[in-house]
C-alpha positions as CSV (number, residue, x, y, z in Angstrom):
1,M,-7.1,-12.6,3.3
2,A,-7.3,-11.4,6.8
3,A,-11.0,-10.6,7.2
4,I,-11.9,-13.9,5.5
5,A,-9.6,-15.9,7.6
6,A,-10.9,-14.3,10.8
7,R,-14.5,-15.2,10.0
8,L,-13.6,-18.7,9.2
9,L,-11.6,-19.1,12.4
10,E,-14.4,-17.6,14.4
11,R,-16.7,-20.3,13.3
12,R,-14.1,-23.1,13.8
13,M,-15.2,-24.2,10.4
14,A,-18.7,-24.8,11.7
15,A,-20.1,-22.3,9.3
16,I,-19.1,-24.3,6.2
17,A,-22.3,-25.6,4.8
18,A,-21.7,-28.8,2.8
19,T,-23.6,-29.7,-0.3
20,P,-24.7,-33.3,-0.9
21,D,-21.7,-34.0,-3.1
22,N,-19.2,-32.4,-0.7
23,A,-17.9,-35.8,0.6
24,S,-17.2,-37.1,-2.9
25,M,-15.9,-33.7,-4.2
26,S,-13.3,-33.7,-1.4
27,A,-11.7,-36.7,-3.1
28,L,-11.2,-34.7,-6.3
29,P,-8.0,-32.8,-5.4
30,Q,-6.4,-36.0,-4.2
31,A,-7.2,-37.7,-7.5
32,L,-5.7,-34.7,-9.3
33,L,-2.3,-35.4,-7.7
34,D,-2.0,-38.1,-10.4
35,P,0.1,-36.6,-13.2
36,R,-1.9,-38.6,-15.8
37,S,-4.8,-36.2,-15.1
38,Y,-3.1,-33.4,-17.1
39,P,-2.7,-32.8,-20.8
40,H,0.9,-31.7,-20.4
41,P,4.1,-33.0,-18.8
42,V,4.1,-32.7,-15.0
43,A,7.5,-32.0,-13.3
44,S,6.2,-32.3,-9.8
45,M,2.9,-32.5,-7.9
46,R,1.8,-30.6,-4.8
47,L,-1.5,-29.8,-3.3
48,V,-2.1,-26.5,-1.3
49,E,-5.3,-26.1,0.6
50,T,-7.0,-23.0,2.0
51,H,-10.4,-22.6,3.6
52,I,-12.1,-21.9,0.3
53,S,-9.9,-23.4,-2.4
54,W,-7.5,-26.2,-3.5
55,L,-4.4,-25.3,-5.5
56,L,-2.7,-28.0,-7.6
57,L,1.0,-27.2,-8.5
58,T,2.4,-29.1,-11.4
59,G,5.8,-27.4,-11.9
60,S,4.8,-25.4,-15.0
61,F,1.1,-24.7,-14.3
62,A,-1.1,-24.2,-11.3
63,Y,-4.8,-25.1,-11.2
64,K,-7.1,-23.5,-8.6
65,L,-10.4,-25.2,-7.7
66,K,-13.0,-23.6,-5.5
67,K,-14.4,-25.7,-2.6
68,P,-18.1,-26.4,-2.7
69,V,-18.7,-24.3,0.5
70,K,-21.2,-21.6,1.5
71,L,-20.3,-18.9,4.0
72,D,-21.9,-15.6,4.8
73,F,-19.8,-13.8,2.2
74,L,-19.5,-16.4,-0.6
75,D,-21.4,-19.3,-2.1
76,F,-19.5,-22.0,-4.2
77,T,-22.0,-24.8,-3.6
78,S,-23.2,-25.3,-7.2
79,L,-21.1,-26.2,-10.3
80,E,-22.4,-23.2,-12.1
81,Q,-21.4,-20.9,-9.3
82,R,-17.9,-22.3,-9.2
83,R,-17.7,-21.8,-13.0
84,H,-18.9,-18.2,-12.6
85,Y,-16.4,-17.3,-9.9
86,C,-13.6,-19.0,-11.8
87,L,-14.4,-16.8,-14.8
88,E,-14.6,-13.8,-12.4
89,E,-11.2,-14.7,-10.9
90,L,-9.7,-14.9,-14.4
91,R,-11.2,-11.6,-15.5
92,L,-10.3,-9.6,-12.4
93,N,-6.8,-10.9,-12.0
94,R,-5.9,-10.3,-15.6
95,R,-6.0,-6.6,-14.8
96,F,-2.9,-7.2,-12.7
97,A,-1.2,-10.3,-14.0
98,P,-2.3,-11.2,-17.6
99,R,0.8,-13.4,-18.0
100,L,-0.1,-15.5,-14.9
101,Y,-3.8,-16.0,-15.5
102,L,-4.3,-18.1,-18.6
103,D,-7.7,-19.7,-18.8
104,V,-10.6,-21.4,-17.0
105,V,-10.6,-25.1,-17.8
106,A,-13.2,-27.8,-17.3
107,I,-12.4,-30.9,-15.3
108,T,-14.1,-34.0,-16.8
109,G,-14.2,-37.7,-16.2
110,S,-15.0,-38.8,-12.6
111,V,-14.1,-37.6,-9.1
112,H,-11.7,-40.6,-8.8
113,A,-10.4,-40.5,-12.4
114,P,-10.5,-36.8,-13.5
115,R,-9.1,-35.2,-16.6
116,V,-8.1,-31.6,-16.8
117,G,-9.4,-30.1,-20.0
118,G,-10.8,-33.4,-21.2
119,S,-13.9,-34.1,-23.3
120,G,-17.2,-34.9,-21.7
121,E,-19.5,-33.4,-19.1
122,P,-17.6,-31.1,-16.6
123,I,-17.6,-32.2,-13.0
124,D,-15.8,-29.0,-11.9
125,Y,-13.8,-26.1,-13.2
126,A,-10.3,-24.6,-12.4
127,V,-8.5,-21.4,-13.0
128,K,-5.3,-22.3,-14.9
129,M,-2.3,-20.1,-14.1
130,R,1.4,-20.1,-14.9
131,E,3.2,-21.3,-11.9
132,F,5.9,-19.2,-10.2
133,A,8.4,-19.8,-7.5
134,Q,6.9,-19.3,-4.0
135,E,10.2,-17.8,-2.9
136,D,9.4,-14.8,-5.1
137,L,6.4,-13.8,-3.0
138,L,7.1,-10.4,-1.5
139,D,6.6,-11.6,2.1
140,R,9.3,-14.2,1.6
141,C,11.6,-11.8,-0.3
142,L,11.2,-9.4,2.6
143,A,12.0,-12.1,5.2
144,R,15.3,-12.9,3.5
145,A,16.2,-9.3,2.8
146,A,15.8,-9.7,-1.0
147,L,13.2,-7.0,-1.4
148,L,14.9,-3.8,-2.5
149,P,13.8,-0.1,-2.4
150,R,13.4,-0.2,-6.2
151,H,10.9,-3.0,-5.8
152,V,8.9,-0.9,-3.3
153,D,9.0,2.1,-5.8
154,A,7.8,-0.1,-8.6
155,L,5.0,-1.5,-6.5
156,A,3.8,2.0,-5.6
157,D,3.9,3.0,-9.3
158,T,2.0,-0.2,-10.3
159,C,-0.7,0.4,-7.7
160,A,-1.1,4.0,-8.7
161,R,-1.5,3.0,-12.4
162,L,-3.9,0.2,-11.7
163,H,-6.1,2.4,-9.4
164,A,-6.1,5.2,-12.1
165,N,-7.5,2.7,-14.6
166,A,-9.9,0.9,-12.3
167,A,-13.6,1.2,-12.6
168,I,-15.3,3.8,-10.4
169,A,-18.1,2.9,-8.1
170,A,-21.5,4.2,-9.2
171,D,-22.9,7.1,-7.2
172,D,-26.0,5.1,-6.3
173,S,-24.1,2.1,-4.9
174,D,-23.4,1.5,-1.2
175,Y,-19.7,1.0,-1.9
176,G,-17.6,3.4,0.1
177,A,-20.5,5.0,1.9
178,A,-19.8,6.0,5.5
179,A,-22.7,3.8,6.8
180,T,-21.1,0.7,5.3
181,L,-17.7,1.3,6.9
182,L,-18.4,1.2,10.6
183,P,-20.1,-2.2,11.0
184,P,-17.1,-4.3,9.8
185,A,-14.9,-2.2,12.1
186,L,-17.1,-2.9,15.1
187,D,-17.2,-6.6,14.2
188,N,-13.5,-6.7,15.0
189,F,-14.1,-5.4,18.5
190,R,-17.0,-7.7,19.2
191,S,-14.9,-10.7,18.2
192,I,-11.9,-9.7,20.2
193,E,-13.9,-8.7,23.3
194,S,-15.6,-12.1,23.4
195,L,-12.2,-13.7,23.8
196,L,-10.7,-11.3,26.4
197,S,-12.7,-12.1,29.5
198,G,-10.8,-10.8,32.5
199,N,-7.8,-9.8,30.4
200,G,-6.2,-6.4,31.0
201,V,-5.9,-5.7,27.3
202,H,-9.6,-5.0,27.2
203,L,-9.0,-1.4,28.3
204,R,-6.8,-0.9,25.3
205,I,-9.4,-2.4,23.0
206,A,-12.1,-0.2,24.5
207,A,-10.0,2.9,23.8
208,L,-9.4,1.8,20.2
209,K,-13.2,1.2,19.8
210,R,-13.9,4.7,21.1
211,W,-11.4,6.2,18.7
212,T,-12.8,4.2,15.7
213,E,-16.4,5.4,16.5
214,S,-15.2,9.0,17.0
215,Q,-13.2,9.1,13.8
216,H,-15.9,7.5,11.8
217,G,-18.3,10.2,12.9
218,R,-15.8,13.0,12.3
219,L,-14.9,11.7,8.8
220,A,-18.4,11.0,7.5
221,P,-18.4,14.1,5.2
222,V,-14.8,13.1,4.0
223,F,-15.9,9.6,3.2
224,A,-18.8,11.1,1.2
225,A,-16.4,13.4,-0.6
226,R,-14.0,10.5,-1.4
227,K,-16.8,8.8,-3.2
228,Q,-18.0,11.9,-5.0
229,H,-14.4,12.4,-6.3
230,G,-14.2,8.9,-7.7
231,R,-11.8,7.4,-5.1
232,I,-14.0,4.3,-4.5
233,R,-12.8,1.9,-7.2
234,E,-12.8,-1.8,-8.1
235,C,-9.5,-2.6,-6.4
236,H,-7.6,-5.8,-5.6
237,G,-9.2,-6.0,-2.2
238,D,-6.6,-8.2,-0.4
239,L,-3.3,-6.5,-1.1
240,H,-0.9,-8.0,1.5
241,L,2.6,-9.0,0.7
242,G,1.7,-12.6,0.3
243,N,-0.5,-11.7,-2.7
244,I,2.3,-9.9,-4.6
245,T,5.2,-11.7,-6.4
246,L,8.2,-10.8,-8.4
247,I,7.8,-11.7,-12.1
248,D,10.9,-10.8,-14.1
249,D,12.0,-8.7,-11.1
250,E,8.8,-6.6,-11.2
251,P,6.1,-6.7,-8.5
252,T,3.0,-8.4,-9.8
253,L,-0.4,-8.5,-8.0
254,F,-2.5,-11.7,-8.0
255,D,-5.3,-13.5,-6.1
256,C,-7.6,-10.5,-5.8
257,I,-11.1,-10.8,-4.2
258,E,-13.5,-12.3,-6.8
259,F,-16.3,-13.7,-4.7
260,N,-17.6,-10.6,-2.9
261,P,-17.7,-7.2,-4.7
262,A,-18.0,-5.3,-1.4
263,F,-14.5,-6.6,-0.5
264,R,-12.9,-5.1,-3.6
265,W,-15.0,-2.0,-4.3
266,I,-13.2,0.1,-1.7
267,D,-11.4,3.4,-1.3
268,V,-8.0,3.2,-2.9
269,M,-6.5,4.5,0.4
270,N,-8.1,1.5,2.2
271,E,-6.3,-0.7,-0.3
272,M,-2.9,1.0,0.3
273,A,-3.5,0.9,4.1
274,F,-3.3,-2.9,4.0
275,T,0.1,-3.0,2.3
276,V,1.5,-0.1,4.4
277,M,0.3,-1.8,7.6
278,D,1.7,-5.2,6.4
279,F,5.2,-3.7,5.9
280,A,5.1,-2.2,9.4
281,A,3.9,-5.4,11.0
282,R,6.8,-7.2,9.5
283,G,9.3,-4.7,10.9
284,R,9.7,-2.5,7.8
285,A,7.7,0.6,8.5
286,D,10.3,2.5,6.5
287,F,9.3,0.5,3.4
288,G,5.7,1.1,4.1
289,Q,6.3,4.8,4.3
290,R,8.4,4.7,1.1
291,L,5.5,2.9,-0.6
292,L,2.9,5.4,0.7
293,S,4.9,8.6,-0.3
294,R,5.8,7.2,-3.7
295,Y,2.1,6.2,-4.3
296,L,0.9,9.7,-3.4
297,E,3.5,11.2,-5.6
298,A,2.4,9.0,-8.5
299,S,-1.4,9.4,-7.9
300,G,-1.6,12.9,-6.5
301,D,-4.2,11.6,-4.0
302,Y,-2.8,13.6,-1.0
303,A,-6.4,14.2,0.2
304,G,-6.6,10.5,0.9
305,L,-4.4,11.0,3.9
306,A,-7.4,12.3,5.9
307,V,-8.9,8.8,5.9
308,L,-5.7,6.7,6.0
309,P,-5.4,6.4,9.8
310,F,-9.0,5.1,10.0
311,Y,-8.1,2.4,7.5
312,L,-4.7,1.6,9.0
313,V,-6.3,1.0,12.4
314,Y,-9.0,-1.1,10.8
315,R,-6.5,-3.3,8.9
316,A,-4.3,-3.8,11.9
317,L,-7.3,-4.8,14.0
318,V,-8.5,-7.4,11.5
319,R,-5.1,-9.0,11.8
320,A,-5.2,-8.7,15.6
321,K,-8.6,-10.4,15.6
322,V,-7.2,-13.3,13.5
323,A,-4.2,-13.8,15.9
324,C,-6.5,-13.5,19.0
325,I,-8.8,-16.2,17.6
326,R,-5.9,-18.5,16.9
327,A,-4.4,-18.0,20.3
328,R,-7.7,-19.0,22.0
329,Q,-8.4,-22.0,19.7
330,S,-8.4,-25.5,21.3
331,G,-5.8,-27.9,20.1
332,Q,-3.1,-25.4,19.9
333,T,0.3,-26.1,21.5
334,A,1.3,-23.8,24.3
335,A,4.1,-22.5,22.2
336,Q,1.9,-21.7,19.3
337,S,-0.7,-20.0,21.5
338,T,2.0,-17.8,23.0
339,R,3.2,-16.9,19.5
340,D,-0.3,-16.0,18.4
341,W,-0.9,-14.0,21.5
342,Q,2.3,-12.0,21.0
343,E,1.2,-11.4,17.4
344,F,-2.1,-10.1,18.7
345,L,-0.4,-7.7,21.1
346,H,1.9,-6.6,18.3
347,R,-1.0,-5.7,16.1
348,I,-2.8,-3.9,18.9
349,A,0.2,-1.8,19.5
350,L,0.4,-1.1,15.8
351,A,-3.2,0.1,15.8
352,E,-2.6,2.3,18.9
353,G,0.3,3.9,17.0
354,Y,-1.9,4.7,14.1
355,A,-4.6,6.1,16.4
356,G,-2.1,8.1,18.5
357,P,-2.0,11.9,18.5
358,A,-0.7,13.6,15.4
359,R,2.6,15.3,15.6
360,P,3.3,16.8,12.2
361,F,6.0,19.2,11.1
362,L,6.6,21.2,7.9
363,A,10.0,21.1,6.4
364,I,11.3,22.5,3.1
365,T,14.5,21.7,1.3
366,C,16.9,24.4,0.2
367,G,19.7,23.7,-2.3
368,L,21.0,23.9,-5.8
369,S,20.1,21.3,-8.5
370,G,22.2,18.2,-7.8
371,S,22.7,19.0,-4.1
372,G,20.8,15.8,-3.1
373,K,17.5,17.3,-2.0
374,T,15.4,14.4,-3.2
375,Y,17.9,11.8,-1.9
376,V,18.0,13.4,1.5
377,S,14.2,13.9,1.7
378,Q,13.7,10.2,0.8
379,S,15.9,9.2,3.8
380,V,14.0,11.6,6.1
381,L,10.5,10.5,5.1
382,E,11.4,6.8,5.7
383,A,12.8,7.6,9.1
384,T,10.1,10.1,10.3
385,G,6.9,9.0,8.6
386,A,6.7,12.2,6.6
387,I,5.1,12.7,3.2
388,R,7.1,14.3,0.5
389,V,5.8,16.6,-2.3
390,R,8.2,17.4,-5.1
391,S,8.0,20.6,-7.1
392,D,9.3,18.9,-10.2
393,V,6.5,16.4,-10.1
394,E,3.7,18.8,-9.1
395,R,4.8,21.4,-11.7
396,K,4.4,18.8,-14.5
397,R,1.1,17.5,-13.0
398,L,-0.3,21.1,-13.1
399,C,0.7,21.2,-16.8
400,G,-0.8,17.8,-17.7
401,L,2.5,16.0,-17.9
402,D,3.7,12.8,-16.4
403,A,6.6,13.1,-14.0
404,C,9.3,11.9,-16.4
405,D,7.9,13.6,-19.5
406,D,10.3,16.0,-21.2
407,S,8.6,19.4,-21.4
408,S,11.4,20.7,-23.8
409,S,11.0,24.0,-21.9
410,A,13.9,26.4,-21.8
411,L,14.8,28.2,-18.5
412,G,12.1,30.8,-17.8
413,E,9.8,29.6,-20.5
414,G,7.1,26.9,-21.0
415,I,6.4,25.1,-17.7
416,Y,9.3,27.1,-16.1
417,S,7.7,30.5,-16.9
418,S,7.2,32.9,-13.9
419,E,3.5,32.4,-14.1
420,T,3.7,28.6,-13.9
421,T,6.3,28.8,-11.1
422,E,3.9,31.0,-9.1
423,R,1.1,28.4,-9.6
424,T,3.5,25.6,-8.6
425,F,4.5,27.1,-5.3
426,G,0.9,28.0,-4.5
427,H,0.0,24.4,-5.2
428,L,2.8,23.1,-3.0
429,A,1.7,25.3,-0.2
430,G,-1.9,23.9,-0.5
431,L,-0.6,20.3,-0.5
432,A,1.5,21.0,2.5
433,R,-1.5,22.4,4.4
434,T,-3.6,19.3,3.3
435,I,-1.0,16.9,4.6
436,V,-0.3,18.7,7.9
437,E,-4.1,19.0,8.6
438,S,-4.4,15.3,8.0
439,G,-1.9,14.7,10.8
440,Y,1.2,13.9,8.8
441,P,4.6,15.6,8.6
442,V,5.4,17.0,5.2
443,I,8.7,17.7,3.3
444,V,8.4,20.1,0.4
445,D,11.2,19.2,-2.0
446,A,12.0,22.2,-4.1
447,A,15.1,24.4,-4.6
448,F,13.9,27.3,-2.3
449,I,17.2,29.1,-3.1
450,R,15.5,32.5,-2.8
451,R,14.4,33.7,0.7
452,E,11.1,35.1,-0.6
453,R,10.1,31.5,-1.5
454,R,11.0,30.2,1.9
455,V,9.2,32.8,4.0
456,P,5.6,31.9,3.0
457,F,6.2,28.3,4.1
458,Q,7.6,29.3,7.4
459,R,4.5,31.5,7.9
460,L,2.3,28.6,6.9
461,A,3.9,26.4,9.6
462,E,3.2,29.2,12.1
463,T,-0.4,29.4,11.0
464,L,-0.8,25.6,11.3
465,G,0.9,25.6,14.7
466,V,3.6,23.0,13.7
467,P,7.4,23.1,13.8
468,F,9.2,24.3,10.8
469,A,12.6,23.4,9.4
470,I,14.8,24.3,6.4
471,I,16.8,21.3,5.2
472,H,19.9,23.1,3.6
473,C,21.5,20.6,1.2
474,T,25.1,21.2,0.1
475,A,27.6,19.4,-2.1
476,A,30.9,20.3,-3.8
477,D,30.6,21.9,-7.3
478,E,32.1,18.8,-9.0
479,V,29.5,16.6,-7.3
480,L,26.7,18.9,-8.4
481,T,27.9,18.7,-12.0
482,A,28.4,15.0,-12.0
483,R,24.9,14.3,-10.5
484,I,23.1,16.5,-13.0
485,E,24.9,15.0,-15.9
486,Q,24.2,11.5,-14.7
487,R,20.5,12.3,-14.0
488,R,20.0,13.9,-17.5
489,A,21.6,10.8,-19.1
490,G,19.3,8.5,-17.2
491,G,16.1,10.3,-18.2
492,E,14.2,8.7,-15.3
493,D,13.7,11.6,-13.0
494,A,11.2,14.4,-13.0
495,S,13.9,17.1,-12.8
496,E,14.9,18.7,-16.1
497,A,17.7,20.8,-14.6
498,D,20.9,20.9,-16.7
499,L,24.2,22.7,-16.2
500,D,22.8,26.0,-17.5
501,V,20.1,25.9,-14.8
502,L,22.8,25.1,-12.2
503,R,24.8,28.1,-13.2
504,A,21.8,30.4,-13.1
505,Q,20.9,29.1,-9.7
506,Q,24.4,29.7,-8.4
507,A,24.2,33.3,-9.5
508,M,20.9,34.0,-7.8
509,A,21.1,31.8,-4.7
510,Q,20.4,33.2,-1.2
511,P,21.4,30.7,1.5
512,P,19.5,30.8,4.8
513,D,20.5,34.0,6.6
514,A,20.9,34.8,10.3
515,S,17.1,35.1,10.7
516,E,16.7,31.6,9.5
517,H,19.5,29.8,11.3
518,A,17.4,28.7,14.2
519,V,15.2,26.6,11.9
520,T,18.0,25.5,9.4
521,I,19.6,22.1,9.4
522,A,22.6,21.9,7.1
523,V,23.3,18.5,5.6
524,D,26.0,17.2,3.3
525,S,24.2,14.8,1.1
526,A,27.4,12.9,0.3
527,D,28.0,12.1,3.9
528,P,25.8,9.3,5.3
529,A,26.4,10.3,8.9
530,S,25.2,13.8,8.1
531,V,22.0,12.5,6.5
532,R,21.4,10.2,9.5
533,S,21.8,13.1,11.9
534,L,19.3,15.1,9.9
535,A,16.8,12.3,10.1
536,E,17.2,12.0,13.8
537,R,16.8,15.8,14.4
538,L,13.6,15.9,12.3
539,A,12.3,12.8,14.0
540,G,12.7,14.8,17.2
541,L,10.3,17.4,15.9
542,R,7.5,14.8,16.3
543,T,8.4,14.6,20.0
544,G,8.7,18.4,20.5
545,S,12.4,18.7,20.3
546,P,13.8,21.8,18.5
547,P,15.4,21.3,15.1
């Protein structure tokens, strides 16, 4: 919990207000290391301590106790308060991980001879959880290259589903209001500036501060619209990779913010910014981009891109603040201080990248069903930071269907009627405009086999003043056939194209002509080198190179 850790470190633990029983209560977790304290067999015992909690690991179950501390954002000093927040932790985290969060149990007996779940007067309470392997945390999986693209996709889908079902902030609440967003952002700068006396980095910090203030002012009406449209929700609140684990090979969120509602009642895009930034900070910006584009595809919240850079910079600076405080703490070894300082500089550079000038482009795919358009665009978006919109997904969204629903529509009928097709391409153009105007490159993934479909998007790029490219995907006929048959058999893709659709497309296709060659990039989707070359050329569009 970056913001929490930063505030705790700032105060060098001096802000922790001890209750009269604090000294005696500190003996409780040590006593709970005795296996006889538990009503079940104990395979092993381990105590993990954070600034605000104790976690007892028994091999099969974990028990989380709240420290009797009071800070400016939480108060666990009374027994009733600790019970209340244990119940809140159970309630809130069951939204994400019902199989992990089991119960709130009383601890009875005495501080030196406690019993978990025993009879008698409670002396404290604990959240009982099913224990899982710490090696399955996503930050650890990433570090050992065990986190796979399918895990990232599943995480994006999970977040979109959870956000869709989360409670919406009341109109009369302060949650998500523009006035509440700037003070915590400025707190980051005050903390950092106080530690940078005479250091040349202060000029970079000052520039980021000016950017933050300017963007906050510019986005005030957008923040208001986000709340009006129900995008301020009861989220997780602390969604970094260390708070996500793999359970049965599926990403599972846990340890959300229970003690301060303002930390979890946030814009869903603020939530996603933390995870996207965390991936980038750990050297996997491609995974962060994959997560973001997949989340947008699942949620349809492309309008949220307008506020995303503000939140990305904020999240990066919170982490920078933590690293800076640690680097300046007394008692640190020189080596540790150097590591923390390098981490601080890394986070500052990350924030500067997010605050840098926007260099979007507009690209469309062109190719028959099975030609690899979605595969190719996936590779490109991870390499270039682009956002993809898929005609197959948006067509179904317009018709009230989920991406993988089978519409049972014949060619030219149902959701594939000419009327719906016109609506779909108009919607795609609107999304492309929204994304580009938010400062992000966009790839529109559709067949675009007819020139009259491509021309309006080239004109849109000219109107927006951004580079335009046609990604012309090709593959041998037998490859097209095999891919379509495999995709139809799997039933896990938004496309419903079959071999009849392919033959119809082949009969009517108009490949890019001479007037389009200057903006066309041909790619063989079966050739990895060709796909890499495409990604490099499109990445060049963000630096002003021609396609």
